[in-house]
C-alpha positions in Angstrom: 128.5 95.6 35.7 124.8 96.0 34.2 124.9 99.7 34.4 128.0 100.1 32.1 126.7 97.6 29.6 123.7 99.6 29.3 125.5 102.8 28.8 127.3 100.9 26.1 124.0 100.0 24.4 123.0 103.4 24.4 126.1 104.9 23.1 126.2 102.6 20.6 122.3 102.9 19.4 123.5 106.6 19.4 126.2 106.3 16.7 124.0 104.3 15.0 121.2 106.4 14.7 123.8 109.4 13.9 125.2 107.5 11.1 121.9 106.5 9.9 120.9 110.3 9.4 124.1 111.2 8.1 123.8 108.5 5.3 120.2 109.7 4.7 121.5 113.3 4.0 124.5 112.2 2.1 122.8 109.5 -0.4 119.3 111.3 -0.6 120.0 115.0 0.5 117.2 114.2 3.3 117.4 117.3 5.3 118.8 116.1 8.7 120.8 117.9 11.6 122.1 116.3 14.8 122.0 118.4 17.9 124.2 116.9 20.9 122.6 118.5 23.9 125.2 118.6 27.1 124.0 118.9 30.8 120.9 121.2 29.9 119.9 123.5 32.7 117.5 126.2 33.5 113.8 127.1 34.4 111.5 124.0 34.4 114.0 121.8 34.8 113.3 118.3 36.3 113.9 118.5 40.0 115.8 114.9 39.7 118.4 116.2 37.6 121.7 116.5 39.1 121.9 120.5 39.9 118.5 120.8 41.3 119.2 117.7 43.5 122.6 119.3 44.6 120.8 122.8 45.2 118.0 121.1 47.1 120.2 119.4 49.2 122.0 122.6 50.2 119.2 124.8 50.9 117.8 122.0 53.1 121.5 121.3 55.0 120.9 117.8 53.9 123.7 115.1 53.1 123.4 113.3 50.3 126.2 111.0 48.4 128.5 112.4 46.4 131.6 111.3 44.5 135.0 112.9 44.5 133.8 115.6 41.7 136.3 114.5 39.3 133.9 113.8 36.5 133.9 116.5 33.7 130.8 117.9 32.6 129.8 120.7 29.8 126.7 122.8 30.8 124.1 124.7 28.3 121.3 126.8 29.6 117.8 125.8 28.2 117.6 129.2 26.4 120.8 128.6 24.3 119.3 125.1 23.5 116.4 126.7 22.1 118.6 129.3 20.0 120.5 126.3 18.6 117.4 124.6 17.7 115.9 127.4 15.7 119.3 127.9 14.1 119.4 124.5 12.8 115.6 124.6 11.7 116.4 127.7 9.9 119.8 127.4 8.1 120.3 125.1 5.4 124.1 125.2 6.4 123.2 122.7 9.2 122.0 119.8 7.0 124.2 116.9 7.3 126.0 118.2 10.1 126.4 117.3 13.8 126.7 120.2 16.3 127.9 119.6 20.2 125.5 122.1 22.1 127.3 123.3 25.3 129.3 126.0 26.7 132.7 124.6 25.2 134.2 124.8 28.9 134.1 121.6 30.2 134.4 121.7 34.2 134.9 119.1 37.0 132.0 118.7 39.2 134.0 119.7 42.1 134.9 123.0 40.7 131.3 124.3 40.1 130.6 127.6 41.7 127.6 126.4 43.9 127.0 129.4 45.5 126.5 131.0 42.1 124.3 128.1 41.0 122.2 128.3 43.9 121.6 132.0 43.5 120.6 131.7 39.6 118.2 128.7 40.8 116.2 130.7 43.3 116.1 133.8 41.1 114.9 131.3 38.1 112.1 129.9 40.3 111.2 133.4 41.7 111.1 134.8 37.9 109.7 132.1 35.7 107.5 129.8 38.2 
């Protein structure tokens, strides 16, 4: 499967980049921090991403292809990502570290509360666009 092979290549490249940055810090004290972002959502999000697509389909009462929803994802609001970036930039304790940026509460896609997500999405459009 070509898609699976591409994902493996991307994963390998990401691991290599992380290792390279870690070695720069370890050997030369080059200030580097790695932030791994998980399913970022919020105002200004690309409308082709997962949550906006689902919300748009629901609002338009349109059928769209879905899986059984067994995939597990961790989500993070864009405001929390910005805070994490500023913390990493301003703290010397973050040098040489890798941080996963998410809620820390992975959830199955089928267990998402789409009513609340749609409400939040509509409010964010009203308040921020």
